[in-house]
C-alpha positions as CSV (number, residue, x, y, z in Angstrom):
1,M,-48.9,39.4,-38.2
2,L,-48.0,40.0,-34.8
3,V,-46.9,43.0,-32.7
4,V,-45.1,44.1,-29.9
5,D,-44.6,47.6,-29.0
6,G,-45.1,48.1,-32.7
7,I,-42.7,46.0,-33.7
8,S,-44.3,44.0,-36.8
9,Y,-42.8,40.2,-36.9
10,A,-43.1,37.7,-39.5
11,I,-43.2,34.3,-37.8
12,D,-47.8,33.2,-38.8
13,V,-50.2,32.7,-35.9
14,L,-51.2,29.3,-36.1
15,S,-53.3,30.1,-33.3
16,V,-55.8,32.3,-31.0
17,K,-57.0,31.6,-27.7
18,R,-58.4,34.3,-26.2
19,K,-60.5,34.7,-23.2
20,A,-63.1,37.5,-21.2
21,D,-62.4,36.8,-17.5
22,F,-64.5,38.5,-14.9
23,L,-62.5,40.2,-12.3
24,D,-64.4,41.6,-9.2
25,K,-63.4,43.5,-6.5
26,Y,-65.0,41.6,-4.3
27,A,-67.5,38.8,-3.8
28,D,-69.4,37.8,-1.0
29,R,-72.6,35.4,0.2
30,T,-74.6,36.3,2.2
31,E,-76.5,33.8,4.9
32,D,-79.2,33.8,2.4
33,G,-77.4,32.1,-0.1
34,V,-78.1,34.8,-2.3
35,L,-74.4,36.3,-3.9
36,H,-72.9,40.1,-3.6
37,R,-69.9,41.8,-6.4
38,E,-69.0,44.4,-7.1
39,L,-67.7,43.7,-10.9
40,I,-64.0,45.3,-11.6
41,G,-64.0,45.1,-15.6
42,V,-63.9,41.7,-18.0
43,Y,-60.5,41.3,-19.3
44,F,-59.8,39.3,-22.7
45,N,-56.4,37.7,-22.3
46,Y,-54.9,35.2,-25.2
47,Q,-53.2,32.8,-25.8
48,L,-50.9,32.8,-28.8
49,A,-49.1,29.5,-31.2
50,L,-47.2,31.0,-33.6
51,G,-45.3,29.2,-36.6
52,P,-42.2,27.1,-36.5
53,G,-39.3,29.1,-37.0
54,T,-37.9,28.3,-40.6
55,N,-36.3,32.1,-41.0
56,R,-33.9,31.6,-37.6
57,A,-33.3,36.0,-37.6
58,E,-36.9,36.6,-37.0
59,Y,-37.4,33.9,-34.4
60,A,-34.9,34.6,-32.2
61,R,-35.1,37.5,-32.6
62,L,-39.2,37.2,-31.0
63,W,-37.8,35.1,-28.9
64,E,-36.3,38.2,-27.3
65,K,-38.3,40.0,-27.2
66,L,-41.9,37.9,-25.7
67,T,-38.5,36.7,-22.8
68,E,-36.6,40.0,-21.5
69,P,-37.6,41.5,-19.1
70,E,-39.9,44.1,-19.4
71,E,-43.8,44.2,-16.6
72,F,-45.1,45.3,-19.8
73,H,-45.7,45.1,-23.4
74,T,-48.2,46.7,-26.6
75,V,-49.5,43.7,-28.4
76,T,-51.6,43.8,-30.5
77,V,-53.8,40.7,-31.3
78,P,-55.9,39.2,-34.2
79,D,-60.0,39.4,-33.2
80,E,-63.4,39.6,-34.7
81,T,-62.7,42.9,-36.1
82,G,-59.5,42.5,-37.3
83,S,-57.0,43.0,-34.5
84,Y,-57.1,44.3,-31.1
85,T,-54.2,45.8,-29.3
86,F,-53.8,46.3,-25.2
87,T,-51.2,46.4,-23.1
88,A,-50.0,42.9,-21.3
89,Y,-47.1,41.3,-19.8
90,F,-46.3,37.7,-20.8
91,S,-46.1,34.5,-19.2
92,N,-45.8,30.7,-20.1
93,V,-43.6,32.0,-23.1
94,G,-42.2,28.2,-24.7
95,D,-40.9,26.0,-27.9
96,E,-39.3,23.1,-28.3
97,L,-36.1,22.2,-30.8
98,L,-38.1,21.1,-34.6
99,L,-34.2,19.9,-35.6
100,Q,-30.9,20.4,-35.3
101,R,-28.6,20.4,-38.9
102,G,-25.2,21.0,-38.2
103,S,-24.8,24.3,-35.7
104,Q,-28.1,25.7,-37.2
105,N,-31.1,24.8,-34.3
106,Y,-35.4,25.2,-35.9
107,W,-37.7,25.7,-33.5
108,K,-41.4,24.7,-33.1
109,G,-44.5,25.1,-31.4
110,L,-43.6,28.8,-29.6
111,T,-47.1,29.5,-27.0
112,V,-47.3,33.0,-25.3
113,N,-49.9,33.8,-23.1
114,F,-50.7,37.3,-22.9
115,T,-52.5,38.4,-19.7
116,S,-54.0,42.4,-19.5
117,R,-53.2,44.8,-17.9
118,A,-56.2,46.6,-17.6
119,P,-60.0,46.1,-18.0
120,A,-61.2,46.0,-21.7
121,R,-65.1,46.5,-21.1
122,I,-65.6,47.7,-18.1
């Protein structure tokens, strides 16, 4: 189950891809070829693939949340200890039409990237 800004969404999480990105304050090589750097921290960033929109109302509610024009959100995602909560911004939100039946549209392939606002490890 996905939780965004304290609200749970009954949409299946099909896949979680996690990256630990190392961000430097500076990184520079001296003339002798040695790298000197100052690490700001390690950021945990996630890409989620979510289940198809069989419950159209719930799917629409999640789509609205993922596409709202807010700078940052609090998200809870699965991790090795159960769940991990952090502040992130959303990007690359997308899906595709699965089926159109009459005037009802069903969607699949919903993906979203969660990029951490602050380092998880310093």
